[in-house]
C-alpha positions in Angstrom: 9.1 53.8 -37.7 13.3 54.5 -36.4 14.0 56.9 -39.7 10.5 58.9 -38.7 11.7 59.0 -35.6 15.4 60.5 -36.5 13.8 62.9 -38.6 11.2 64.2 -35.8 14.1 64.6 -33.4 16.2 66.4 -36.1 13.8 69.0 -36.6 13.2 69.6 -32.4 10.0 67.3 -32.1 10.4 65.6 -29.5 7.3 64.3 -28.8 6.7 62.6 -32.0 10.3 61.3 -32.3 10.0 59.3 -28.9 6.5 58.5 -30.1 8.1 56.7 -33.3 11.3 55.4 -31.3 8.5 53.6 -28.5 7.3 52.3 -31.2 10.1 51.2 -32.9 11.2 49.5 -30.0 8.1 46.8 -30.1 8.9 46.3 -33.9 12.8 45.6 -34.1 14.1 42.3 -33.6 14.8 41.0 -30.4 18.1 39.4 -31.6 19.2 42.8 -33.5 21.6 44.3 -30.7 22.9 47.2 -32.7 19.5 48.6 -34.0 18.4 48.0 -30.7 21.3 49.9 -29.5 20.3 53.4 -31.8 17.1 53.0 -30.3 17.8 53.1 -26.7 20.3 55.9 -28.0 17.6 58.0 -29.7 15.3 57.5 -27.2 17.2 58.8 -24.5 18.5 61.7 -26.5 15.0 63.0 -26.8 14.0 62.3 -23.2 17.2 64.1 -21.6 16.5 67.2 -21.3 13.0 66.6 -20.1 13.2 63.2 -18.7 16.7 63.1 -17.6 16.3 59.5 -15.0 14.3 58.1 -17.8 16.8 58.9 -20.2 19.5 56.7 -18.4 17.4 54.0 -18.1 17.3 53.6 -22.2 21.3 54.6 -21.7 22.1 52.0 -19.1 20.2 49.2 -21.6 22.4 50.1 -24.2 25.6 50.1 -22.3 24.5 46.3 -20.9 23.6 45.4 -24.7 26.6 46.9 -26.2 28.8 45.6 -23.1 27.4 41.7 -23.2 27.5 41.6 -26.8 31.3 42.6 -26.7 30.7 45.3 -28.8 33.6 48.2 -28.0 32.1 51.0 -30.6 28.9 51.0 -29.5 29.8 50.5 -25.7 32.5 53.8 -25.5 29.3 55.3 -27.5 26.2 54.7 -24.9 28.9 55.3 -22.1 30.1 58.8 -23.5 26.2 59.6 -24.2 25.9 58.7 -20.6 28.1 61.1 -19.5 26.6 63.2 -21.3 23.2 63.1 -19.5 24.9 62.9 -16.3 26.0 66.5 -16.9 22.7 67.9 -17.5 22.0 66.2 -14.4 24.8 68.0 -12.3 25.5 64.4 -10.9 29.5 64.9 -11.3 30.1 61.1 -9.7 28.1 60.0 -12.4 30.1 62.1 -15.3 33.8 60.9 -13.7 32.7 57.2 -13.6 31.7 57.1 -17.0 34.2 59.4 -18.4 36.6 56.7 -17.1 34.7 53.7 -18.8 34.7 55.6 -21.9 38.5 56.5 -22.1 39.5 52.7 -21.0 37.8 51.8 -24.1 40.3 54.5 -25.9 43.6 52.8 -24.0 42.1 49.2 -25.2 40.8 49.2 -28.4 41.9 52.8 -30.1 40.2 51.6 -33.1 37.1 50.5 -31.9 36.7 54.0 -29.9 33.8 56.0 -30.7 34.7 59.7 -31.1 31.2 60.8 -32.6 30.6 62.7 -28.4 34.7 62.9 -27.7 34.0 66.7 -27.1 30.7 66.5 -25.3 32.0 63.8 -22.9 35.3 65.9 -22.7 33.1 69.4 -21.5 31.0 66.9 -19.0 34.5 66.1 -17.5 35.6 69.7 -17.1 32.7 71.1 -15.6 33.1 68.0 -13.4 36.5 69.3 -12.3 35.7 72.6 -12.4 37.8 74.0 -14.9 35.0 76.0 -15.8 37.0 78.1 -18.4 38.5 74.9 -20.2 35.1 73.2 -20.8 33.7 76.8 -21.9 36.7 77.0 -24.1 36.1 73.3 -25.5 31.9 74.1 -26.1 33.0 77.1 -28.4 34.7 74.5 -30.5 30.8 73.1 -31.3 29.8 74.2 -34.4 25.5 73.8 -33.9 23.2 74.9 -31.0 24.7 72.7 -28.7 27.5 75.3 -28.4 25.2 77.8 -26.6 23.1 75.4 -24.6 26.6 73.7 -23.4 27.9 76.8 -22.5 24.7 77.7 -20.3 25.0 74.5 -18.6 28.6 74.9 -17.5 27.9 78.8 -16.1 24.8 76.4 -14.2 27.3 74.7 -12.9 30.0 77.9 -12.2 27.3 79.7 -10.4 27.8 82.4 -12.6 24.1 83.8 -12.8 25.0 86.4 -15.4 27.0 84.9 -17.4 24.5 81.7 -17.9 21.5 84.1 -18.6 23.5 85.5 -21.6 23.9 82.2 -22.9 20.4 81.2 -22.6 19.1 84.5 -24.4 22.0 83.3 -27.0 20.3 80.2 -26.7 16.7 80.3 -26.7 17.3 83.2 -29.8 18.7 80.9 -31.9 16.3 77.6 -31.1 13.2 80.1 -31.7 14.8 81.0 -34.9 15.4 77.2 -36.4 12.0 76.5 -35.2 10.5 79.3 -37.0 12.3 77.7 -40.1 11.2 74.2 -39.3 7.7 75.2 -39.4 8.1 77.6 -42.4 9.3 75.0 -44.7 6.4 72.5 -43.0 4.1 74.7 -44.3 5.1 75.5 -47.6 5.3 71.6 -47.7 1.3 71.6 -46.8 0.7 74.0 -49.2 2.3 72.4 -51.7 0.4 69.1 -50.8 -2.8 70.8 -50.9 -2.2 71.7 -54.5 -1.1 68.7 -55.7 -4.5 67.2 -53.8 -6.5 70.3 -55.6 -4.5 69.0 -59.2 -5.8 65.1 -58.6 -9.0 66.3 -57.7 -9.9 68.5 -60.7 -8.2 65.7 -62.9 -10.4 62.9 -61.7 -13.9 65.3 -62.1 -12.4 66.3 -65.5 -11.7 62.3 -66.5 
């Protein structure tokens, strides 16, 4: 159930992803901290844009569990992600607090420090400190659609309306293109499934 949620999330279908992650929570063992933390994080990820306050609740669950179970890697991962959610919400005080907690783990346990969201958390911190030019430079280093999404949010924070508008146009165009590609693959897959189903029906009739 969890893996199906991950696939829907990667495809951009946040509604189905959220549905499967919520179901996965009911199926997961309450004693499996690593599994629960992963589900909490992925739930927060798919809810971040539409329901950031709800996303924070799940991130906090992940942070608390990782701290209680003394899991530095998962803790730094969750705190870094909370920094990103706070960035989306323009909650600059929380960005600064979470970024400090994140970098504290690197100092105390460098071998157990998660770099997964390092660039994203750094971009959030630079923006919180109004170092917009540096934040944009780092956003340009991102290799996926997040580059355009984060640049758009940085310009919004900087109140650079024109640049934010242009970044949003780029982000929307690329996002629409990805969605079309996904839909095309889905249609091809559906057509293949129908053809196989027809062939099986013919074989049954012949038999």
